[in-house]
N, C-alpha and C positions, 0 to 999 in steps of 0.2 A: 391591579391590586383590588382586593375585595372591598366594596363599599360598606361603611358602617351604618347603623340605624339608631343613633342617639338623638334624643329630643333636646337639642341644645337650646332652642328658642323657648321651650316650655319652662325653662328655669332661668330665663334671662333676667327677671326681676330680682331674684335672689343674688345673682352675680353683679347686677347693677348696684345694689346696696353694698355688697362687699367692696366693689371698686371705689365707691364714694367714701367708705370708711377708711380704706387704705390711703386714698389721696388726701383726705383731711388729716389723718394721723401723720402722713409724711410732711405735709406743709407745716403742721404744728411743730413737729420735731425740728424741721429746718429753721423755723422762726425762733424757737426757744433754745435748742441745743446747738444749732448750726452745724457746719461740717468741721471735722477735725483735719484742717489743712496740713499737708506734709511740708517738707523743706522746700519743695519746688515752688510753693506758694508763699511761705513765710520766711525762708532763709533759716540759718542756724549755724551750728558748729560741726566741722569735719575733723575727725581724729583718726590717724592711722597708727596702728600698733603692730609689732612683730612678735611672734611666739617662736620658741625653740622647736616645738612639735606642732603637727596639724591641730588647729583650734576647733573647738565645738561651738558653733554659732549659737545654738540653743542655750548652752550654759552661760555664754558671755551675755546674751540678752537678759537672761534671768538675773545675773549679778547686777547689771545696770538698773533693771527695774526695782530690785530690792534696795538699791542705793538711792532710789527716788527719781531716777531719770525716766520721764514719760515717753512711751512709744519710741524707743531707740531703734534705729535702722542699722542692722549689723550684717555685713556681707564679706566674703573673701575678696581680696584685692590682689590679683596677679598669681597668688599661690595659696595653698591651704594654711600656710603659716603667717600670712599677711592678712590683717583684718581691718576693714574700714568701718568706723562708727560714725553715724550721723545723728546729731541731737537737735531737737527743735527748741533751742534756747539761745539767748544772746551769747556772743563770744566774749571771753575774757582770757588773759594769759594763764590763769590758774586752772581752767577747765581741763586741759590736757593732762596735767599732773594729777588732778583729782580722779579722772577716769582711769589713769594708769594705776593709781593707788587702789582703786576699787577692784580692778582686774587682777591685781597682784596679791590680793588678800589671802586666797587659798594657798599660795606658794607652791602650787603643783608644777607650774612652768614659769620660767623667767619671761617677763614681758618687757619690751622696749617701746618707747614712744618714738615714732618716726616723724610725725608732724601733727600740728594742731592749728587750724585756721578757720576763719569765718567764711561761710558760703552764702552768697546773696540769693534772693528769691529769683527763680527762673521765670516766674509768672507774676508780673507786677499788677498794680491796680488798673493801669491803662489797658494791658493785655486782657485782663478779666472782662473789662467793659467791651472791648472789641470782640472777645470770644462770645459774650452774651448776644451782641448785635449780630454776629455771624450765625449764631444758632437760630435766632429769629428769622434771619434772611433765608437760611436753609429750609426752615419749616414753610416759609412762604413759597419757595421754589418747589418744594414737594407738593404743596397744595395746588399750585398752578399745573404741575405735571400730571397729577392724578385727575384734576378737573378736565384737562385736555384729553387725556387718554380714556377716561371713563365718563364721569359726570360730577357736577359740583358737590352733590351729596356724598359721593364716595371720597372726595378730597377732604371734606370736613371730618368724615369718619376716620380717615387715615391720620390726619393731624391730631385729632383727639386721642387716638390710640398711641401715637408717638409721645405726646405730652404725658399721658398716663404712665407709660413705661419709664420715661426718664425721671419723673417726679418720684415714683416708687423706689427706683434704684437709689436715688439721692437720699430719700427718706430713710431707707434701711442703713445706709452708711452714716447718716446723721444720728439715728437712734442708737446704734451700737458704738458710735464714735470710732469707727474704723478709719485708718489713715487714708486721706484723700490726696493723691498726688497725680502726676501727669499720666501715669499708666492707667489709673482709674478713669481719668478724663478720656483717654483713648478708648477705653472699654465702653464708656457712655456713648461715644460717637459710633462705635461698632454696634451697639444695641439699637441705635436709630436705624442703621442700615439693615440689620437683621429683621427688625420688627416691620419695617416698610416693605421689605421683600415678601415676607409672609402675608402681610395684609393685601398686597397687590395680587398674589396668587389666589387668595380667597375671593377678592373682588372680581377678578377675571372670570372665575367660575360662576359667581353670582350673576354677573352681567349675561354670560352665555345662557344660563338656565332661565333667566327672565325672558329671554328672546325665544328659547326653544320650547319651554314647557307651556302648554296651552291652558292647563288647569292648575289651581293651587293658589293659596294666599301668599303674600310676600313672606310671612313667617315660614310657611311650608317650603317655599322655593329656597330661602336662605338656609333652612335646615338641611335640605337635600344637598345644597352646594357644600356646606360645612362637612357633611358626612363623606362626600366624594373626595374632598381634599384632606381629610383627617389622616389618612394613611401616609401621604407625602409629608404632612406637617410633623407627624410623630417620628418618622424616620430621620428627617432633617434635624429635629430637636435632639433626639437621642444620640445621634452620631456627633453632633456639636458638643453636647454635654460630656460625652466620653473623652473628647479631646481636652475640654476645660478641666475636668476632674484630674486628668493626668498632669496638666500644667500646674494645678493647685498642689498636687502631692509631690511632684518632682521638679517643678520649675524654680524653687527657691523663693526667698522672701520678696525679692524685688518684683516678681511677677504675680505674687499671690493676690494682691489687691485687684489686679487686672482680671484674673481668673474668677475671683468671687463676684466682681461687678458684672462680668459678662454672663456668668452662670445665672445670677438673679435676672438679668436682662432677657436671657433666652426663655426662662420659665415664664416671666411676666409677658414677654412679647408674644409667646405662643398663646397664652391666655387672652391677651387683648385682641389678637387677630380673630379669635373665635367669638368673643363676647362684646368687646368694647366697640370696635368698628362696626359690627353688624347691628348693635343696639342703637348706634347713632343713625344708621340707615333707616331703621324702623321708626325711630323718633321723628325723622324728617319725612316720613310717609313715602318711602320709595315705592314706585309702582312700575308696571310694565310700560306705561306711557313715557316714563322718564328715559327708558332705554331702547325705545323703538328706533330702528334704523330709518333715516330720512328717506322719503320716497322721491326718486328722481322725476323731474318734470318730463312728461311725455311717456312715462313708464306704462301708464294704462293704455296708451295708444299702441305701444310696441307689442302689448299682449293680445291685441285684437287680431283676428284672422285677416 
């Protein structure tokens, strides 16, 4: 694949400022607005209704929102005439009848209430804390792996890039108050894997070029490495985005949050592998000496005639 010739490192200061702005804005949003946790985290009310004819989920969702129900989750259940409604509010015996009354207002189709019950949170406070500790442990393992495979400076760059990506994805969901459920959490974990893979590919080429290229400053060598891997990065990102856009358009409401989170993560992860991880390397004064292969004892004697 043909190499590109973009001056990535020449604009690194601009993108460093951009990353700092995005991180600060994301943390501020998470602190002030927080995340709009879905039923998986908060619990709520589950209502099943039956229609005489195939139901239009968009119309049902609009009716519920007009009636004052915030972020209702509406999906088919078993068939197109059976609809499951999940509401992020406390349960009471009257909720089912109130929702039934709301959905019956237009009188177009007869609606029957099948069941109405309370649904507990699948993710409690204890599991949230364990998940947070697990995330920190995973970052620590990643840092150790990259340090052993490459060098400590590369591991710091990789972890900073991962934290950068996760914080921005969470910040976007907080800012727009999009529903944060277990599918979005799964997407966050997938973002970590995707971003790490991209960063390792770039790091591998940087290490190789530091050892092979005799001339050039660290900025020039990193620039060369980024241009050499850019084609692979673009192909991987574009093909992944095509799948995610298809999931967003055709996957239905339950998987929409997953596709949105992963789409943002792919875009931010591609950006961070180019600018964030490499910026950390330059800030830590990466040099050829850091990546020189160790010389075996007696190697000089072996080379003598």
